[in-house]
VEXSE-97023 format. One record per residue: x, y, z of N, C-alpha, C, O in turn. Coordinates in pm, whole numbers, plus 50000, padded with zeros to 5 digits. Example, Ala and Ser with C-alpha at 12.3 -4.5 7.8 and 13.67 -1.06 7.14 Angstrom:
<rs>
+-------+-------+-------+-------+-------+-------+-------+-------+-------+-------+-------+-------+
!   n.x !   n.y !   n.z !  ca.x !  ca.y !  ca.z !   c.x !   c.y !   c.z !   o.x !   o.y !   o.z !
+-------+-------+-------+-------+-------+-------+-------+-------+-------+-------+-------+-------+
! 51319 ! 49431 ! 50780 ! 51230 ! 49550 ! 50780 ! 51320 ! 49670 ! 50780 ! 51424 ! 49668 ! 50846 !
! 51285 ! 49775 ! 50708 ! 51367 ! 49894 ! 50714 ! 51290 ! 50003 ! 50787 ! 51341 ! 50114 ! 50804 !
+-------+-------+-------+-------+-------+-------+-------+-------+-------+-------+-------+-------+
</rs>
This chain:
<rs>
+-------+-------+-------+-------+-------+-------+-------+-------+-------+-------+-------+-------+
!   n.x !   n.y !   n.z !  ca.x !  ca.y !  ca.z !   c.x !   c.y !   c.z !   o.x !   o.y !   o.z !
+-------+-------+-------+-------+-------+-------+-------+-------+-------+-------+-------+-------+
! 38743 ! 00405 ! 05089 ! 38737 ! 00505 ! 04980 ! 38621 ! 00471 ! 04887 ! 38595 ! 00355 ! 04857 !
! 38551 ! 00575 ! 04843 ! 38438 ! 00551 ! 04754 ! 38488 ! 00526 ! 04613 ! 38599 ! 00566 ! 04577 !
! 38405 ! 00459 ! 04532 ! 38447 ! 00430 ! 04394 ! 38444 ! 00558 ! 04312 ! 38357 ! 00643 ! 04333 !
! 38538 ! 00574 ! 04219 ! 38544 ! 00696 ! 04139 ! 38423 ! 00707 ! 04046 ! 38370 ! 00605 ! 04002 !
! 38378 ! 00829 ! 04016 ! 38263 ! 00847 ! 03928 ! 38297 ! 00806 ! 03786 ! 38415 ! 00798 ! 03751 !
! 38197 ! 00779 ! 03703 ! 38223 ! 00742 ! 03564 ! 38300 ! 00853 ! 03492 ! 38285 ! 00970 ! 03526 !
! 38382 ! 00817 ! 03393 ! 38465 ! 00918 ! 03326 ! 38384 ! 01028 ! 03260 ! 38428 ! 01143 ! 03257 !
! 38266 ! 00995 ! 03207 ! 38191 ! 01099 ! 03138 ! 38144 ! 01207 ! 03235 ! 38130 ! 01323 ! 03197 !
! 38119 ! 01169 ! 03362 ! 38079 ! 01269 ! 03461 ! 38195 ! 01363 ! 03493 ! 38177 ! 01485 ! 03499 !
! 38315 ! 01307 ! 03514 ! 38429 ! 01391 ! 03548 ! 38464 ! 01482 ! 03430 ! 38501 ! 01598 ! 03449 !
! 38453 ! 01428 ! 03308 ! 38483 ! 01510 ! 03190 ! 38386 ! 01627 ! 03181 ! 38426 ! 01740 ! 03152 !
! 38258 ! 01600 ! 03207 ! 38158 ! 01706 ! 03203 ! 38189 ! 01812 ! 03308 ! 38181 ! 01932 ! 03280 !
! 38225 ! 01768 ! 03428 ! 38257 ! 01862 ! 03534 ! 38378 ! 01947 ! 03495 ! 38379 ! 02068 ! 03518 !
! 38480 ! 01883 ! 03437 ! 38600 ! 01958 ! 03398 ! 38566 ! 02062 ! 03293 ! 38613 ! 02175 ! 03301 !
! 38483 ! 02026 ! 03193 ! 38449 ! 02122 ! 03089 ! 38370 ! 02238 ! 03148 ! 38389 ! 02353 ! 03109 !
! 38280 ! 02208 ! 03244 ! 38204 ! 02316 ! 03308 ! 38297 ! 02409 ! 03383 ! 38284 ! 02532 ! 03375 !
! 38392 ! 02353 ! 03456 ! 38487 ! 02435 ! 03530 ! 38569 ! 02520 ! 03433 ! 38598 ! 02636 ! 03461 !
! 38606 ! 02462 ! 03319 ! 38682 ! 02537 ! 03219 ! 38603 ! 02656 ! 03167 ! 38658 ! 02765 ! 03152 !
! 38474 ! 02635 ! 03140 ! 38390 ! 02745 ! 03090 ! 38379 ! 02853 ! 03196 ! 38390 ! 02972 ! 03166 !
! 38357 ! 02812 ! 03320 ! 38341 ! 02910 ! 03429 ! 38471 ! 02989 ! 03448 ! 38468 ! 03111 ! 03464 !
! 38585 ! 02919 ! 03446 ! 38712 ! 02989 ! 03467 ! 38739 ! 03086 ! 03353 ! 38790 ! 03196 ! 03375 !
! 38706 ! 03045 ! 03229 ! 38727 ! 03136 ! 03115 ! 38642 ! 03262 ! 03131 ! 38692 ! 03373 ! 03111 !
! 38514 ! 03245 ! 03167 ! 38426 ! 03361 ! 03179 ! 38471 ! 03449 ! 03296 ! 38463 ! 03571 ! 03288 !
! 38519 ! 03388 ! 03406 ! 38562 ! 03467 ! 03520 ! 38687 ! 03547 ! 03485 ! 38702 ! 03661 ! 03528 !
! 38778 ! 03487 ! 03407 ! 38899 ! 03559 ! 03365 ! 38858 ! 03676 ! 03275 ! 38911 ! 03786 ! 03289 !
! 38764 ! 03652 ! 03183 ! 38716 ! 03759 ! 03096 ! 38656 ! 03871 ! 03179 ! 38684 ! 03989 ! 03154 !
! 38573 ! 03836 ! 03277 ! 38509 ! 03936 ! 03363 ! 38614 ! 04012 ! 03443 ! 38605 ! 04134 ! 03457 !
! 38714 ! 03940 ! 03494 ! 38820 ! 04005 ! 03572 ! 38897 ! 04103 ! 03484 ! 38931 ! 04213 ! 03529 !
! 38925 ! 04064 ! 03359 ! 38996 ! 04154 ! 03268 ! 38914 ! 04281 ! 03244 ! 38969 ! 04391 ! 03242 !
! 38783 ! 04265 ! 03227 ! 38698 ! 04383 ! 03205 ! 38700 ! 04475 ! 03326 ! 38706 ! 04597 ! 03312 !
! 38695 ! 04416 ! 03446 ! 38698 ! 04496 ! 03568 ! 38831 ! 04570 ! 03579 ! 38835 ! 04689 ! 03612 !
! 38941 ! 04500 ! 03550 ! 39072 ! 04564 ! 03556 ! 39080 ! 04679 ! 03456 ! 39131 ! 04786 ! 03489 !
! 39030 ! 04657 ! 03335 ! 39033 ! 04762 ! 03233 ! 38954 ! 04884 ! 03279 ! 38999 ! 04997 ! 03261 !
! 38835 ! 04862 ! 03339 ! 38753 ! 04974 ! 03384 ! 38825 ! 05049 ! 03496 ! 38820 ! 05172 ! 03502 !
! 38892 ! 04975 ! 03586 ! 38967 ! 05042 ! 03693 ! 39079 ! 05127 ! 03635 ! 39101 ! 05240 ! 03679 !
! 39152 ! 05072 ! 03535 ! 39262 ! 05146 ! 03474 ! 39209 ! 05271 ! 03404 ! 39268 ! 05379 ! 03414 !
! 39096 ! 05257 ! 03333 ! 39038 ! 05372 ! 03264 ! 38999 ! 05479 ! 03365 ! 39023 ! 05598 ! 03344 !
! 38938 ! 05437 ! 03475 ! 38898 ! 05534 ! 03577 ! 39021 ! 05604 ! 03635 ! 39019 ! 05725 ! 03658 !
! 39127 ! 05528 ! 03659 ! 39248 ! 05587 ! 03715 ! 39303 ! 05693 ! 03619 ! 39347 ! 05800 ! 03662 !
! 39300 ! 05661 ! 03489 ! 39350 ! 05758 ! 03391 ! 39260 ! 05881 ! 03387 ! 39309 ! 05994 ! 03380 !
! 39128 ! 05859 ! 03390 ! 39034 ! 05971 ! 03379 ! 39042 ! 06059 ! 03503 ! 39032 ! 06181 ! 03492 !
! 39061 ! 05998 ! 03619 ! 39066 ! 06077 ! 03743 ! 39209 ! 06130 ! 03761 ! 39237 ! 06199 ! 03859 !
+-------+-------+-------+-------+-------+-------+-------+-------+-------+-------+-------+-------+
</rs>
């Protein structure tokens, strides 16, 4: 087994993943809202 990376690297990776997941959830919500609006309009 390889040695684990330094804690500051894993923390940085976790924060990056958190930012990406937050933005993807925001984007997904916007897409869902646009689909719902289109369904209502059509």
